[in-house]
C-alpha positions in Angstrom: -0.4 -32.3 -9.6 -1.4 -28.7 -8.9 0.5 -28.8 -5.6 3.6 -30.2 -7.3 3.5 -27.6 -10.1 3.0 -24.8 -7.6 6.0 -26.0 -5.6 8.0 -26.4 -8.8 7.1 -22.9 -10.0 8.1 -21.4 -6.6 11.4 -23.4 -6.5 12.3 -22.2 -10.0 11.6 -18.5 -9.2 13.3 -18.9 -5.8 16.6 -20.0 -7.4 17.0 -16.5 -9.0 19.4 -15.0 -6.5 20.3 -11.4 -7.5 23.0 -11.1 -4.7 24.9 -14.0 -6.1 24.4 -13.1 -9.7 25.5 -9.5 -9.3 28.5 -10.6 -7.3 29.6 -13.0 -10.0 29.2 -10.3 -12.6 31.5 -8.2 -10.5 34.0 -11.0 -10.3 33.5 -12.5 -6.9 31.4 -15.1 -4.9 29.3 -13.2 -2.3 29.4 -16.3 -0.1 33.1 -15.7 0.4 32.8 -12.1 1.6 31.1 -10.2 4.4 28.8 -12.4 6.4 29.2 -15.2 3.9 25.4 -15.2 3.2 24.0 -15.1 -0.3 21.4 -12.5 0.5 20.4 -8.9 0.2 21.9 -7.8 3.5 25.3 -9.2 2.6 25.0 -7.5 -0.8 24.5 -4.3 1.1 27.7 -5.0 3.1 29.8 -6.1 0.1 28.3 -4.0 -2.8 26.8 -0.9 -1.2 23.4 0.3 -0.1 21.7 0.6 -3.5 22.6 -2.9 -4.7 21.8 -4.4 -1.3 18.3 -2.7 -1.0 17.5 -3.7 -4.6 18.5 -7.3 -3.9 16.3 -7.4 -0.8 13.3 -5.9 -2.6 13.8 -8.4 -5.5 13.8 -11.4 -3.1 10.6 -10.1 -1.4 9.0 -9.4 -4.7 9.8 -12.7 -6.3 8.2 -14.6 -3.4 5.2 -12.3 -3.3 4.6 -12.6 -7.1 5.1 -16.4 -7.3 2.8 -17.2 -4.4 0.2 -14.8 -5.7 0.5 -16.2 -9.2 0.3 -19.9 -8.1 -2.9 -19.2 -6.2 -4.4 -17.7 -9.3 -3.0 -20.2 -11.8 -4.4 -23.1 -9.8 -7.5 -21.6 -8.2 -9.1 -24.9 -7.4 -6.1 -26.0 -5.4 -6.2 -24.7 -1.8 -2.6 -25.7 -1.2 -1.2 -23.8 -4.2 -0.1 -20.8 -2.1 1.6 -22.9 0.7 3.3 -25.1 -1.8 4.6 -22.1 -3.8 5.8 -20.4 -0.6 7.7 -23.5 0.5 9.1 -23.8 -3.1 10.4 -20.3 -3.3 12.1 -20.5 0.1 13.7 -23.8 -0.7 14.8 -22.5 -4.2 16.4 -19.5 -2.5 18.1 -21.5 0.2 19.1 -24.6 -1.8 19.7 -23.6 -5.4 21.4 -26.5 -7.4 23.6 -24.1 -9.5 25.1 -22.7 -6.2 25.7 -26.2 -4.9 22.7 -25.9 -2.6 24.2 -23.1 -0.6 22.1 -20.0 -1.1 20.6 -17.4 1.2 18.7 -17.9 4.5 15.1 -17.4 3.1 13.8 -14.6 5.3 13.1 -12.1 2.5 11.3 -14.8 0.6 9.2 -15.6 3.8 8.4 -11.8 4.1 7.3 -11.8 0.4 5.0 -14.7 1.0 3.5 -13.0 4.0 3.0 -9.8 2.1 1.3 -11.6 -0.7 -1.0 -13.5 1.8 -2.2 -10.3 3.6 -0.5 -6.9 3.6 -2.1 -6.0 7.0 -0.7 -9.2 8.5 2.7 -8.2 7.0 2.6 -4.8 8.6 1.5 -6.3 12.0 4.3 -8.8 11.8 6.8 -6.1 10.8 5.8 -4.3 14.0 6.3 -7.5 15.9 9.7 -7.9 14.4 10.8 -4.5 15.7 9.6 -5.5 19.2 11.6 -8.8 18.9 14.7 -7.0 18.0 14.4 -4.4 20.7 13.7 -7.1 23.4 16.3 -9.6 22.3 18.9 -7.3 20.7 19.5 -10.1 18.1 18.3 -9.8 14.5 18.4 -13.5 14.0 15.3 -14.0 16.2 13.1 -12.1 13.8 13.1 -14.8 11.0 12.7 -17.5 13.6 9.7 -16.0 15.2 8.1 -15.0 11.9 8.6 -18.5 10.5 6.8 -20.0 13.5 4.0 -17.4 13.6 3.1 -17.5 9.9 1.9 -21.1 9.7 -0.2 -20.5 12.8 -1.7 -17.3 11.4 -2.5 -19.1 8.1 -4.1 -22.0 10.0 -6.3 -19.7 12.1 -7.3 -17.3 9.3 -7.8 -19.9 6.7 -9.0 -22.7 8.9 -6.5 -24.9 7.1 -4.5 -27.2 9.2 -2.8 -29.0 6.2 -1.8 -25.7 4.6 -0.3 -24.7 8.0 1.7 -28.0 8.1 3.0 -27.4 4.6 4.1 -23.9 5.6 5.9 -25.3 8.7 8.5 -26.7 6.3 9.7 -23.1 6.0 10.0 -23.0 9.8 12.2 -26.1 9.7 14.4 -24.7 6.9 14.9 -21.3 8.5 15.8 -22.8 11.9 18.3 -25.1 10.1 19.9 -22.1 8.4 20.3 -20.4 11.7 22.0 -23.2 13.7 25.3 -21.3 13.4 23.7 -18.2 14.9 22.4 -20.3 17.9 26.0 -21.5 18.5 27.4 -18.0 18.3 24.8 -16.7 20.8 25.7 -19.5 23.2 29.4 -18.8 22.9 28.9 -15.0 23.1 30.1 -14.5 19.5 27.0 -13.2 17.8 26.9 -9.5 17.3 23.9 -7.8 18.8 21.6 -5.3 17.0 23.1 -2.5 19.3 26.3 -3.0 17.3 24.9 -0.3 15.0 25.5 2.4 17.7 28.0 0.5 20.0 30.4 -0.9 17.5 33.6 -0.8 19.5 32.1 -2.3 22.7 30.3 -5.0 20.7 33.5 -6.0 18.8 35.4 -6.1 22.1 32.6 -8.3 23.7 33.0 -10.9 21.0 36.8 -10.6 21.0 37.2 -9.3 17.5 39.1 -6.4 16.0 36.8 -3.4 15.4 37.5 -3.2 11.7 37.7 -6.9 11.0 35.7 -7.7 7.9 35.5 -11.4 8.9 33.4 -10.5 11.9 30.4 -9.0 10.3 27.2 -10.1 11.9 26.2 -13.4 10.3 22.7 -13.0 11.5 22.1 -10.5 8.7 19.1 -11.7 6.7 18.6 -11.9 3.0 
């Protein structure tokens, strides 16, 4: 029951999507603009830097707080944290009121990692920078992080079952990035170097430099 309640708490909090809510208040569906993703990075693209950064911080904070809270509300349950972490990611990615089409879950994963161990969070942040510099694709960051976190949990906690529960997040994030894999294969995924080589990158993927429809869909929430 504690596991179920931890998951339910995480799912309920995860459904709170500031990018979508603010977009609706402004009269549009964020999933129909920019990268098409209901996350903080697309809020940054469609509504400006301040709104985008606040949305990203909110998504990180909601995951950090709910996982931290679940572990303390149910101290006798060793699986409270993993269950809440899975719940908050699933709530963010598959919210019923958005017809189960939410964000990609990376900011929520980051929040769970931050809540678990701030030092691990900083180390993985450094690793994310390396991944981006080596691959030149942002979308590989959430993929590698979602694989690494369950392993790190299992090693540090000595908890195989908890690691298996967290691996649900891995599966969800990989599922949400299938389109990115297809674009990489077809040479249509914008690289990170787009930030300083905009014209050459847009030419490489065969898109008009100023086309709003060709924003990098690997942008994370």
